[in-house]
N, C-alpha and C positions, 0 to 999 in steps of 0.2 A: 582713737575712739570713733565708732560709727554711730550716727544718729540721723533721724529724718527731720526735715524742716519743710513746712509748706511753702509754696510759691508766695513771695511777698515783695513789697515795694522796697524795703530797706536793702535787700541783697540783690537788687535787680541787675547790677553790673556782673556779678558772679554768675547769676542765672543766665544772662544773655551770652556771656562768653562760653559757658558750658553748652548751651543749645546751639550756638554757632559752630561748635566743633563737631557736632554729630549729624550725620546723614541718617535718613530713614533706612532701616535694615531689619530683616527677619520679621517683618510684620509690624515693627514699631515705626510709627509715623511721627515725624518731627515737623510740625507746621511752621516753626519759627526759624528754620535753618536759613532762609533767604531774607529775613527781616534785617533792616538797618537798625542801629541803636535807637534812632528817633522813632521809627515804627514800633519798636519793642516797647519803648516808654509810653507812647501815646495810644497804642492799640492793644498790645499783648497783655499788659498788666490789667487793663479793664476787662478784656476778654476772659482772662483767667478768673477774675473775681465774679464776673457774671455767670460763668460756667459752673463755678462751685455753688452758687446760690440758685442755679436753675433759671437764670434770666436770659432772655433773648436767645434761646437755644434753637439751633437749626432743626428742621423736621427729622425725626428719627434719632436725635441725640438725647442723651440723658445727662444730668449733672455729674461733673467729675472734678477731682482734686489732683493737683500735681504735688508730689512729695519729692524733694531733692535729698539724695543720700550724701551726707557729708562724712569725710574722714578728717577729723580735727576741723580745720577751717577751709578745706578744699572740697568742692563738689565732685563726687566720683560716679554718681548714678542718678537716675530719675525713675520714679514709679508713678504711673497714672492709675488712679482708682475711680471707677465708675460706681456711683452710689447705689444703683440698682440696675436691673436688666430688663430690656424690652424683648420682644420675641426674636428680633434679629440678633441681639447680643447674646441671648441664651444659646443660640446655635452657631455663633461665630466668635467674636472677639472676647466675650466674657467680661469680667470685672477689671482685670489688671493687665496692664502692659508695662514693661520696664526695659531699661537699657543701662548697661554699665559701660563707662568710657573704655575704649580699647586698651589703653595703657594700665587699666586697673582690673583687667579680667584675670580669671584663674587664681584669684586670691580669696575666694569665698565671700566676696562682698554682696553678690546677688542673693545668696542664701540668707545672709544676715539681714540685708535690707528688706527682703520679703518677710522674714520673721518679725522684724520691727513693725512693718506695715500691718501684718495680721494682728499683732499685739495692740496697735493703735485702733484698728477697726473694732476689735472686741471691747476694749476699754471705753470707747466712745459710742458704742452701740450703733455703728454706722451701717451695719449690714441689714438688708431687708430679706435676703435669702439665707438659708442655712449653710450654704457652701459658697466658696469663691470659685468662679468659673475661669478657665484659662484656655487659650488656643495657641498651639505652637506648630511650626512646620516640623515634619518628621525628622528632618536632618538637624534641627536645632537641639542637639542633645544637651548642651550646657543648660539651656532654659528648662528643658524637661527634667533634668536631674535636680535643678534648683527647686522646682515645685515638689518633686517626689521627696526631697529631703526635708521639706516643711510639712510632712504628714499628708502629702498629696497622693492621689491615685489616678490612674488612667481610666477615664470613663468610656471613651470609644475613639475609634479612628475613622476618618472620612476624607477622601480626596486629597491625600498627601499631608493631612494635618492630624495632630494628636490633640484630643480634648481632655483636659485634666480638671480635677476639682480638689479643693482643700476644705474639709469639714471645719465649721466654725464652732461646733458644739463639743469638740474634743473626742467624739466617738471614733473608734477605729473604723476604717473603711477598707474594702478589699479592692485590689487592683484587678482590672480585666485580664491582666497577665500575672498569674501568681508568682512567677519567677522574679519579678522586680519588687516584691514586697520586702525589701531589705530592711532589717532592723538589727543593728549590731548588739543591742542589749537583750535580744530574745534569749530566754533560758531554755536550753535543750533538755529533752528528756534523758537521752543517753549520755552518760559520762564516760570519759576516757579512763577506763579502769587501769589500775596499777598492773603493768605487765612484767614487773620485776626486771625492768630495763630502764635504768636512769642514766641520762646524759648530763655531763657538766658543760660549762661554758667553753671549754677548750676542745670539746668533741666536734667532729665534722663528719658529715655523711655524704657520700657520692651515690646518687641514683644512677645506676648503670643499666642500660638496655641491651648490653652485649653479654648475654648469659653464657655463651661459649667461652668468652674471655674470663669471666669469673670462675668457671669450672677449671679452666687452664691454670689460672693463678692459684687456685686451691691445690691442684696437683703439684705445682711447683713450690709449694710451701711459702708463697708470697703472702697469702691471706689464710686465715683459718675460720672455720665456721664459729659463729658467736652466739646466735640466737635465732629462733623461729617464732613468728607470730602466727598461730594456726588459725585456719578458717577455711571456708569453701575454696578461697584462693589464698594460699599462705604467703607470708613475706619472709624471705631468707636474708639474714644479716650476717655479714662477715667482717673481720677485723684484720687490718694490716699487721703483720707480725713485727715489722720494724718500727711501727708507730701506732701505739695502742689508742691514740686519740682519733684515728681515721678509720671510719667504717665504710663499707660499700654494700649496697643492697641491690637485689635483682629487680629492675624496674618492671612494672606491670602496666599493660596498655590501657589507656583511658583515664580521664581525670577522677571519676568517682572511686576507682579501685586504688590507684596509687595515691590520690589525694587523701582518701580516708586513712590510709596507713601513715602518711606524713603528718596528718592532723594528730593522730595518736602519738607519734614520736615527739612532735613538738610539745604536746601536753605533758610528756614525760621528760622534758628538759632540753630537747634538741634546739640548737640555735643557728647552726651553719650548714647549708645544703648547697651542693652543686650537682646539676643535672647534666648527663651526657647521653646523647642518643642520635639517631638519624631522623631525617625529615625529608618530605618531598620538596623538590626545587621548583620555584615559580619563576625563576630567571635563568638565563643561560649560565651554566656552571659546570665545574668539573666534579665528578662524583668523588666524595671524600673530602672536599674542600670544607673548611670549618666556618661556622656561623655563630656569631655572638648575638644572643637574643636581646634586643633593646626594648621589646614590649610585644604585646599580642592583641590581635583582633579577636573579640569575644563572640565567636559564632558557636557557642556551646552553652551549657547550663550551670556547671559546677561553680564557676567563678562568682555567679550572682548571689550565692549564699554567703560570700565573704566580703564583697565590695559592692558599693552602690552601682546601679546601672551606668554603663558608659560603653562607647563603641570600642575603645582601645584602653588597655591597661599597660602601664609602663613599668619596666624593670627598675630595681633598686640602683640608683645612680652610683652610689659609693662602691657597690659590688661590681658594677659594670667597669668602673675605673680601675679597680684592682685587677680584674681579669684582663682588660686591655693592656695594662702595664706589664703584666706577666707575659702575655702573648708577644708583645712588641719586644720585650727584653730577650726573648728566646728566638726572635726572628721567625715566628710562626705566622704565616699568612692567613687571613680570615676576612670575612665580610660581616658587617654589622647591620641589623635591620629588624623589622617587625616580622613576627610569625603569625600565621593564621591558624587559630585553634578551632577545630570543628569536631563535633561528636560523631559524625558518620562519614567514613571514608568513601562510601558509595554515593554521597551527595557532593563530592568534589567535582561539580559540573563545570563546563567550559565558561558559562556565564558568571558563575561565582568566582572562578579563578580570575577571570578578567577584572571583575570588580575589586577583588582583594589586591591584585597587582596595582591597580590604579590608586589604592589607598597606601601603597608602600610595602606590602608584605612580600618577603622574598622566600619564605618557606611555608609549608603547611604540615601540621601535626595534630596531636590530640591531647596534649597535656599542659602546654605553657600558660595559657590564660588562667587556668584553674590553680596552678601551683604558684604563680605570681600573686594572685588574689589571696590565696590561703596564707602565704608567708607575709604579705602586707598586713593582713588581719591580725596576725600574732606578732608582727614587728620583729621577724627573724631574718637572717641573711640568706638570700637565695640568688643564684645565678644559673645560667644555662648555656652550654656549648653544644650545638648540634653540628651535624655534617650533612652536606647535600647528598641525598640518596637518589630515589627515582625522580624522573623528570616530568613535570607537568607544564613546562614552559612552551611547549610546541603544540601543534594540532593533534598529535598522537602521543599518548602516554608511553614512556620508556622506563622499564625497570632498571636497566643499566647494571644488573648484577650487584646491586648496592649493598647487599648483606654478606653473602658468602664470599664475594670477591674482595672484601675489605678486612680480612682477618688481622693483618699486621697493623694497619692504621687504627683499627678499633682497640687493639692491644696497647698501642702507644698512647692513644688518647686517655686511657685509664691512668697512666703514669703522669701525663701532663696534668690531668685533673687533680691527682694526688698532690702535686706540687702547688697548684693554684689554690686549692681549698684550705691549705695550711695558712694562707695569707688573710683569710676572712676574719 
Protein backbone atom coordinates (compact mmCIF):
# COMPACT_ATOMS: atom_id res chain seq x y z
CA UNK A 1 0.00 0.00 0.00
CA UNK A 2 1.31 3.45 -0.93
CA UNK A 3 0.57 6.54 1.15
CA UNK A 4 2.02 9.96 1.96
CA UNK A 5 3.14 11.12 5.37
CA UNK A 6 4.41 14.58 6.29
CA UNK A 7 7.91 15.13 7.66
CA UNK A 8 7.54 14.52 11.43
CA UNK A 9 9.48 13.99 14.66
CA UNK A 10 8.21 10.48 15.34
CA UNK A 11 9.63 8.96 12.14
CA UNK A 12 12.83 11.00 12.13
CA UNK A 13 15.13 7.94 12.04
CA UNK A 14 13.45 6.57 8.90
CA UNK A 15 13.44 10.05 7.37
CA UNK A 16 17.13 10.55 8.16
CA UNK A 17 18.19 7.19 6.73
CA UNK A 18 16.20 7.83 3.56
CA UNK A 19 17.65 11.31 3.02
CA UNK A 20 21.19 10.09 3.75
CA UNK A 21 20.82 7.53 0.98
CA UNK A 22 19.95 10.10 -1.71
CA UNK A 23 22.21 12.48 -3.56
CA UNK A 24 20.85 15.50 -5.40
CA UNK A 25 20.02 14.61 -9.02
CA UNK A 26 17.99 15.78 -12.03
CA UNK A 27 17.28 19.13 -10.40
CA UNK A 28 16.17 17.59 -7.07
CA UNK A 29 18.24 19.09 -4.23
CA UNK A 30 18.76 17.20 -0.99
CA UNK A 31 20.11 19.66 1.62
CA UNK A 32 20.28 16.96 4.29
CA UNK A 33 22.55 14.47 2.53
CA UNK A 34 25.63 15.54 4.54
CA UNK A 35 23.88 15.97 7.91
CA UNK A 36 24.90 13.88 10.88
CA UNK A 37 22.11 12.33 12.91
CA UNK A 38 22.66 14.94 15.65
CA UNK A 39 22.44 17.81 13.14
CA UNK A 40 19.33 16.26 11.68
CA UNK A 41 17.65 16.04 15.10
CA UNK A 42 18.76 19.47 16.28
CA UNK A 43 18.49 21.46 13.04
CA UNK A 44 16.59 19.74 10.25
CA UNK A 45 13.43 18.95 12.19
CA UNK A 46 13.05 22.57 13.29
CA UNK A 47 13.98 23.88 9.81
CA UNK A 48 11.26 21.77 8.27
CA UNK A 49 8.60 22.92 10.76
CA UNK A 50 9.59 26.55 10.30
CA UNK A 51 9.60 26.21 6.51
CA UNK A 52 6.11 24.72 6.49
CA UNK A 53 4.82 27.56 8.66
CA UNK A 54 6.69 30.24 6.71
CA UNK A 55 8.98 31.18 9.63
CA UNK A 56 12.58 32.37 9.19
CA UNK A 57 12.53 31.88 5.43
CA UNK A 58 15.55 32.89 3.39
CA UNK A 59 15.05 35.68 0.89
CA UNK A 60 13.34 34.38 -2.26
CA UNK A 61 12.03 31.26 -0.53
CA UNK A 62 8.37 30.34 0.05
CA UNK A 63 6.78 27.97 2.59
CA UNK A 64 7.04 24.31 1.62
CA UNK A 65 6.14 20.88 2.96
CA UNK A 66 7.94 17.56 2.64
CA UNK A 67 5.79 14.49 2.06
CA UNK A 68 7.44 11.08 2.31
CA UNK A 69 5.99 8.33 0.14
CA UNK A 70 5.67 5.07 2.05
CA UNK A 71 5.15 1.57 0.77
CA UNK A 72 3.76 -0.17 3.82
CA UNK A 73 6.32 0.81 6.50
CA UNK A 74 9.22 1.72 4.21
CA UNK A 75 9.96 5.14 2.71
CA UNK A 76 10.36 4.87 -1.06
CA UNK A 77 10.16 8.50 -2.19
CA UNK A 78 9.90 12.16 -1.26
CA UNK A 79 7.72 14.96 -2.62
CA UNK A 80 8.40 18.64 -1.91
CA UNK A 81 5.42 20.97 -2.25
CA UNK A 82 5.83 24.76 -2.35
CA UNK A 83 2.65 26.39 -1.09
CA UNK A 84 2.65 29.19 -3.67
CA UNK A 85 4.89 30.65 -6.35
CA UNK A 86 6.92 33.83 -6.52
CA UNK A 87 8.08 35.23 -9.85
CA UNK A 88 11.24 33.13 -9.87
CA UNK A 89 9.43 29.87 -9.11
CA UNK A 90 6.80 30.56 -11.78
CA UNK A 91 9.54 30.58 -14.39
CA UNK A 92 11.78 27.90 -12.88
CA UNK A 93 11.26 25.21 -10.24
CA UNK A 94 7.49 25.43 -9.88
CA UNK A 95 5.48 23.87 -7.06
CA UNK A 96 6.70 20.30 -6.85
CA UNK A 97 9.99 18.47 -6.78
CA UNK A 98 10.18 14.77 -6.09
CA UNK A 99 12.49 11.79 -6.06
CA UNK A 100 11.98 8.02 -5.90
CA UNK A 101 14.74 5.89 -4.38
CA UNK A 102 16.74 4.16 -7.15
CA UNK A 103 15.78 0.63 -6.10
CA UNK A 104 12.07 1.52 -6.26
CA UNK A 105 12.00 3.15 -9.69
CA UNK A 106 10.10 1.87 -12.75
CA UNK A 107 7.31 0.52 -10.54
CA UNK A 108 4.81 3.36 -10.99
CA UNK A 109 5.46 4.81 -7.52
CA UNK A 110 6.21 8.29 -8.86
CA UNK A 111 2.91 8.42 -10.72
CA UNK A 112 0.91 7.19 -7.74
CA UNK A 113 2.78 9.42 -5.28
CA UNK A 114 2.07 12.48 -7.39
CA UNK A 115 -1.59 11.49 -7.67
CA UNK A 116 -1.80 11.21 -3.88
CA UNK A 117 -0.14 14.62 -3.47
CA UNK A 118 -2.57 16.26 -5.91
CA UNK A 119 -5.47 14.67 -4.06
CA UNK A 120 -4.12 15.99 -0.74
CA UNK A 121 -3.61 19.51 -2.14
CA UNK A 122 -7.17 19.60 -3.47
CA UNK A 123 -8.78 18.19 -0.33
CA UNK A 124 -6.92 20.63 1.95
CA UNK A 125 -7.24 23.56 -0.45
CA UNK A 126 -3.53 24.26 -0.28
CA UNK A 127 -3.23 25.63 -3.80
CA UNK A 128 -3.18 29.37 -4.42
CA UNK A 129 -2.77 28.90 -8.19
CA UNK A 130 -5.14 27.09 -10.55
CA UNK A 131 -2.37 24.79 -11.76
CA UNK A 132 0.67 23.00 -10.38
CA UNK A 133 3.88 24.10 -12.13
CA UNK A 134 6.79 21.75 -12.85
CA UNK A 135 10.27 22.03 -14.35
CA UNK A 136 12.11 18.99 -15.76
CA UNK A 137 15.28 18.53 -17.74
CA UNK A 138 14.44 17.46 -21.31
CA UNK A 139 16.29 14.17 -20.85
CA UNK A 140 14.36 13.27 -17.66
CA UNK A 141 11.64 11.39 -19.51
CA UNK A 142 10.57 9.39 -16.47
CA UNK A 143 9.52 12.53 -14.58
CA UNK A 144 7.96 14.10 -17.68
CA UNK A 145 5.84 10.98 -18.22
CA UNK A 146 4.86 10.88 -14.53
CA UNK A 147 3.46 14.41 -14.81
CA UNK A 148 1.76 13.78 -18.16
CA UNK A 149 0.06 10.68 -16.75
CA UNK A 150 -1.43 12.79 -13.97
CA UNK A 151 -3.38 14.94 -16.45
CA UNK A 152 -0.38 17.18 -17.03
CA UNK A 153 0.51 19.00 -20.20
CA UNK A 154 3.64 20.61 -21.59
CA UNK A 155 3.40 24.38 -21.38
CA UNK A 156 6.70 25.29 -23.06
CA UNK A 157 10.37 24.43 -23.54
CA UNK A 158 13.31 26.65 -22.65
CA UNK A 159 17.07 26.16 -22.48
CA UNK A 160 17.10 22.38 -22.14
CA UNK A 161 14.14 22.24 -19.75
CA UNK A 162 10.50 21.26 -20.15
CA UNK A 163 7.89 23.25 -18.24
CA UNK A 164 4.72 21.35 -17.43
CA UNK A 165 1.50 22.06 -15.61
CA UNK A 166 -1.29 20.06 -14.03
CA UNK A 167 -4.72 21.73 -13.81
CA UNK A 168 -6.25 21.60 -10.33
CA UNK A 169 -9.80 22.34 -11.46
CA UNK A 170 -10.04 19.08 -13.49
CA UNK A 171 -10.53 20.95 -16.78
CA UNK A 172 -8.86 19.39 -19.81
CA UNK A 173 -5.81 21.18 -21.11
CA UNK A 174 -4.03 20.82 -24.39
CA UNK A 175 -0.37 19.97 -24.69
CA UNK A 176 1.88 22.21 -26.72
CA UNK A 177 2.63 19.05 -28.71
CA UNK A 178 -0.66 17.34 -29.73
CA UNK A 179 1.11 14.03 -30.30
CA UNK A 180 1.65 13.44 -26.58
CA UNK A 181 -1.97 13.94 -25.52
CA UNK A 182 -2.33 10.23 -24.83
CA UNK A 183 -5.56 8.97 -23.28
CA UNK A 184 -6.22 5.27 -23.48
CA UNK A 185 -9.92 5.76 -22.77
CA UNK A 186 -10.61 8.18 -25.63
CA UNK A 187 -13.59 7.01 -27.71
CA UNK A 188 -12.77 6.94 -31.44
CA UNK A 189 -15.28 8.03 -34.07
CA UNK A 190 -14.39 5.30 -36.55
CA UNK A 191 -15.11 1.73 -35.58
CA UNK A 192 -13.34 -1.28 -37.01
CA UNK A 193 -16.16 -2.58 -39.12
CA UNK A 194 -16.86 -6.25 -39.59
CA UNK A 195 -14.74 -7.33 -42.55
CA UNK A 196 -16.12 -10.90 -42.65
CA UNK A 197 -12.73 -12.10 -41.51
CA UNK A 198 -12.68 -13.49 -37.99
CA UNK A 199 -9.59 -14.91 -36.32
CA UNK A 200 -9.57 -17.33 -33.42
CA UNK A 201 -6.98 -17.64 -30.64
CA UNK A 202 -5.00 -20.31 -32.50
CA UNK A 203 -4.59 -18.20 -35.64
CA UNK A 204 -1.26 -16.58 -36.44
CA UNK A 205 -0.28 -13.91 -38.94
CA UNK A 206 3.14 -13.32 -40.49
CA UNK A 207 3.67 -9.79 -41.79
CA UNK A 208 6.04 -10.34 -44.70
CA UNK A 209 7.72 -7.59 -46.72
CA UNK A 210 9.09 -10.00 -49.32
CA UNK A 211 6.30 -9.72 -51.87
CA UNK A 212 8.19 -11.69 -54.51
CA UNK A 213 8.46 -14.60 -52.05
CA UNK A 214 4.71 -14.53 -51.40
CA UNK A 215 4.05 -14.58 -55.16
CA UNK A 216 6.43 -17.52 -55.52
CA UNK A 217 4.79 -19.43 -52.66
CA UNK A 218 1.38 -18.92 -54.26
CA UNK A 219 2.63 -20.31 -57.58
CA UNK A 220 4.12 -23.31 -55.77
CA UNK A 221 0.78 -23.97 -54.03
CA UNK A 222 2.37 -23.51 -50.61
CA UNK A 223 -0.12 -20.75 -49.81
CA UNK A 224 -3.45 -19.77 -51.27
CA UNK A 225 -5.18 -16.43 -51.54
CA UNK A 226 -7.55 -16.03 -48.61
CA UNK A 227 -8.93 -12.50 -48.51
CA UNK A 228 -8.42 -8.90 -49.53
CA UNK A 229 -9.20 -5.78 -47.54
CA UNK A 230 -9.83 -3.20 -50.23
CA UNK A 231 -8.85 0.43 -50.10
CA UNK A 232 -6.59 2.98 -51.75
CA UNK A 233 -3.84 0.59 -50.65
CA UNK A 234 -5.29 -2.91 -50.32
CA UNK A 235 -4.13 -5.62 -47.94
CA UNK A 236 -3.71 -9.13 -49.37
CA UNK A 237 -4.04 -12.07 -47.00
CA UNK A 238 -2.92 -15.61 -47.78
CA UNK A 239 -3.20 -18.89 -45.92
CA UNK A 240 -0.74 -21.78 -45.71
CA UNK A 241 -2.27 -24.83 -47.29
CA UNK A 242 -0.69 -27.29 -44.82
CA UNK A 243 -1.73 -25.26 -41.76
CA UNK A 244 -4.97 -23.31 -41.92
CA UNK A 245 -4.13 -21.45 -38.70
CA UNK A 246 -1.18 -19.59 -40.24
CA UNK A 247 -1.78 -16.60 -42.48
CA UNK A 248 0.72 -14.40 -44.27
CA UNK A 249 0.12 -10.85 -45.45
CA UNK A 250 2.01 -8.55 -47.77
CA UNK A 251 3.62 -5.90 -45.62
CA UNK A 252 3.02 -2.23 -46.45
CA UNK A 253 5.65 0.43 -45.82
CA UNK A 254 5.15 2.84 -42.94
CA UNK A 255 3.39 2.57 -39.60
CA UNK A 256 0.09 4.32 -40.42
CA UNK A 257 -0.55 2.01 -43.37
CA UNK A 258 0.43 -1.38 -41.97
CA UNK A 259 -0.53 -0.34 -38.43
CA UNK A 260 -4.03 0.64 -39.49
CA UNK A 261 -4.62 -2.75 -41.08
CA UNK A 262 -3.17 -4.63 -38.09
CA UNK A 263 -5.43 -2.59 -35.78
CA UNK A 264 -8.36 -3.74 -37.89
CA UNK A 265 -7.26 -7.39 -37.81
CA UNK A 266 -6.74 -7.29 -34.03
CA UNK A 267 -10.24 -5.89 -33.56
CA UNK A 268 -11.45 -8.88 -35.57
CA UNK A 269 -9.79 -11.39 -33.27
CA UNK A 270 -6.10 -11.59 -34.23
CA UNK A 271 -3.84 -12.47 -31.26
CA UNK A 272 -0.48 -13.62 -32.64
CA UNK A 273 1.72 -11.65 -35.03
CA UNK A 274 5.28 -12.09 -36.31
CA UNK A 275 6.96 -9.47 -38.48
CA UNK A 276 9.74 -10.28 -40.97
CA UNK A 277 11.49 -7.71 -43.13
CA UNK A 278 14.71 -5.90 -43.90
CA UNK A 279 16.25 -2.88 -42.15
CA UNK A 280 19.16 -0.53 -42.50
CA UNK A 281 22.24 -1.52 -40.54
CA UNK A 282 23.70 0.94 -38.03
CA UNK A 283 26.56 -1.34 -37.02
CA UNK A 284 29.13 -3.33 -39.03
CA UNK A 285 27.22 -6.37 -40.25
CA UNK A 286 26.83 -8.94 -42.97
CA UNK A 287 23.93 -8.33 -45.31
CA UNK A 288 21.21 -10.89 -44.58
CA UNK A 289 22.27 -11.45 -40.95
CA UNK A 290 19.20 -11.72 -38.71
CA UNK A 291 18.18 -9.25 -36.01
CA UNK A 292 15.80 -9.91 -33.13
CA UNK A 293 14.11 -6.62 -32.20
CA UNK A 294 14.24 -6.04 -28.42
CA UNK A 295 12.61 -2.61 -28.62
CA UNK A 296 12.44 0.57 -30.67
CA UNK A 297 13.45 4.21 -30.37
CA UNK A 298 10.29 6.20 -31.08
CA UNK A 299 11.37 8.78 -33.67
CA UNK A 300 7.94 8.65 -35.34
CA UNK A 301 4.32 9.47 -34.65
CA UNK A 302 2.06 6.40 -34.86
CA UNK A 303 3.17 4.78 -31.58
CA UNK A 304 2.12 7.80 -29.51
CA UNK A 305 -1.54 7.09 -30.22
CA UNK A 306 -1.23 3.73 -28.47
CA UNK A 307 1.31 4.16 -25.65
CA UNK A 308 2.20 7.12 -23.39
CA UNK A 309 5.24 9.18 -24.45
CA UNK A 310 8.64 7.58 -23.88
CA UNK A 311 11.88 7.58 -25.77
CA UNK A 312 12.09 3.80 -26.10
CA UNK A 313 9.38 1.14 -26.22
CA UNK A 314 10.34 -2.44 -25.44
CA UNK A 315 9.23 -5.68 -27.03
CA UNK A 316 7.15 -8.37 -25.32
CA UNK A 317 9.67 -10.32 -23.18
CA UNK A 318 7.77 -13.61 -23.37
CA UNK A 319 7.68 -13.48 -27.17
CA UNK A 320 11.36 -12.49 -27.30
CA UNK A 321 12.20 -15.56 -25.21
CA UNK A 322 10.16 -17.83 -27.50
CA UNK A 323 11.87 -16.51 -30.63
CA UNK A 324 15.35 -16.72 -29.05
CA UNK A 325 14.73 -20.29 -27.93
CA UNK A 326 13.65 -21.30 -31.43
CA UNK A 327 16.56 -19.56 -33.15
CA UNK A 328 19.05 -21.10 -30.73
CA UNK A 329 17.54 -24.58 -31.10
CA UNK A 330 18.02 -24.33 -34.88
CA UNK A 331 21.56 -22.91 -34.54
CA UNK A 332 20.52 -19.77 -36.39
CA UNK A 333 22.90 -16.89 -35.71
CA UNK A 334 21.38 -13.49 -34.96
CA UNK A 335 21.94 -10.23 -33.15
CA UNK A 336 19.50 -8.76 -30.64
CA UNK A 337 19.03 -5.05 -30.07
CA UNK A 338 17.03 -1.88 -30.43
CA UNK A 339 15.72 -0.63 -33.73
CA UNK A 340 15.34 3.04 -34.61
CA UNK A 341 11.88 3.72 -36.06
CA UNK A 342 11.65 6.89 -38.13
CA UNK A 343 8.93 8.29 -40.38
CA UNK A 344 11.20 9.78 -43.04
CA UNK A 345 13.98 7.80 -44.67
CA UNK A 346 15.33 11.05 -46.09
CA UNK A 347 15.96 12.37 -42.58
CA UNK A 348 18.26 9.51 -41.61
CA UNK A 349 21.05 12.06 -41.20
CA UNK A 350 24.59 11.43 -40.02
CA UNK A 351 23.98 13.26 -36.75
CA UNK A 352 20.77 11.33 -36.06
CA UNK A 353 22.47 8.03 -36.88
CA UNK A 354 25.27 8.92 -34.46
CA UNK A 355 22.82 9.68 -31.66
CA UNK A 356 20.74 6.55 -32.18
CA UNK A 357 23.84 4.36 -32.23
CA UNK A 358 24.87 5.91 -28.92
CA UNK A 359 21.46 4.91 -27.54
CA UNK A 360 21.99 1.31 -28.59
CA UNK A 361 20.09 1.07 -31.89
CA UNK A 362 21.52 -1.43 -34.36
CA UNK A 363 18.94 -1.08 -37.17
CA UNK A 364 16.75 1.61 -38.68
CA UNK A 365 13.30 1.05 -40.21
CA UNK A 366 9.80 2.54 -40.33
CA UNK A 367 7.41 0.17 -38.51
CA UNK A 368 8.65 -1.36 -35.26
CA UNK A 369 7.86 1.33 -32.66
CA UNK A 370 4.31 1.65 -33.96
CA UNK A 371 3.59 -2.07 -34.13
CA UNK A 372 5.08 -2.72 -30.69
CA UNK A 373 2.91 0.07 -29.23
CA UNK A 374 -0.22 -1.08 -31.07
CA UNK A 375 0.10 -4.67 -29.91
CA UNK A 376 0.88 -3.59 -26.33
CA UNK A 377 -2.25 -1.43 -26.38
CA UNK A 378 -4.39 -4.46 -27.26
CA UNK A 379 -2.27 -6.94 -25.25
CA UNK A 380 -1.65 -9.29 -28.16
CA UNK A 381 1.50 -11.25 -29.00
CA UNK A 382 4.00 -9.58 -31.31
CA UNK A 383 7.60 -10.18 -32.30
CA UNK A 384 9.87 -9.07 -35.12
CA UNK A 385 12.81 -10.61 -36.97
CA UNK A 386 14.64 -8.29 -39.34
CA UNK A 387 17.71 -8.79 -41.43
CA UNK A 388 20.52 -6.34 -42.02
CA UNK A 389 20.06 -4.70 -45.41
CA UNK A 390 21.66 -1.46 -46.59
CA UNK A 391 24.51 -0.10 -44.50
CA UNK A 392 24.47 3.24 -42.65
CA UNK A 393 27.30 2.41 -40.29
CA UNK A 394 30.02 4.09 -42.34
CA UNK A 395 30.65 7.57 -43.68
CA UNK A 396 29.01 6.66 -46.97
CA UNK A 397 25.72 4.82 -47.43
CA UNK A 398 25.91 1.41 -49.17
CA UNK A 399 22.87 -0.37 -50.67
CA UNK A 400 24.69 -3.75 -50.66
CA UNK A 401 22.13 -5.19 -53.12
CA UNK A 402 20.15 -6.10 -50.01
CA UNK A 403 16.84 -6.84 -51.74
CA UNK A 404 17.35 -8.51 -55.12
CA UNK A 405 20.47 -10.28 -53.98
CA UNK A 406 18.76 -12.07 -51.11
CA UNK A 407 16.03 -14.13 -52.79
CA UNK A 408 16.94 -17.47 -51.17
CA UNK A 409 17.47 -16.12 -47.65
CA UNK A 410 14.18 -14.17 -47.81
CA UNK A 411 12.41 -17.34 -48.97
CA UNK A 412 13.96 -19.38 -46.14
CA UNK A 413 13.09 -16.74 -43.55
CA UNK A 414 9.39 -17.17 -44.31
CA UNK A 415 9.55 -20.86 -43.38
CA UNK A 416 11.57 -20.07 -40.27
CA UNK A 417 8.91 -17.54 -39.28
CA UNK A 418 6.20 -20.13 -39.93
CA UNK A 419 7.78 -22.51 -37.44
CA UNK A 420 8.34 -19.81 -34.85
CA UNK A 421 4.90 -18.19 -34.91
CA UNK A 422 3.28 -21.55 -34.18
CA UNK A 423 4.92 -21.36 -30.71
CA UNK A 424 3.27 -18.04 -29.80
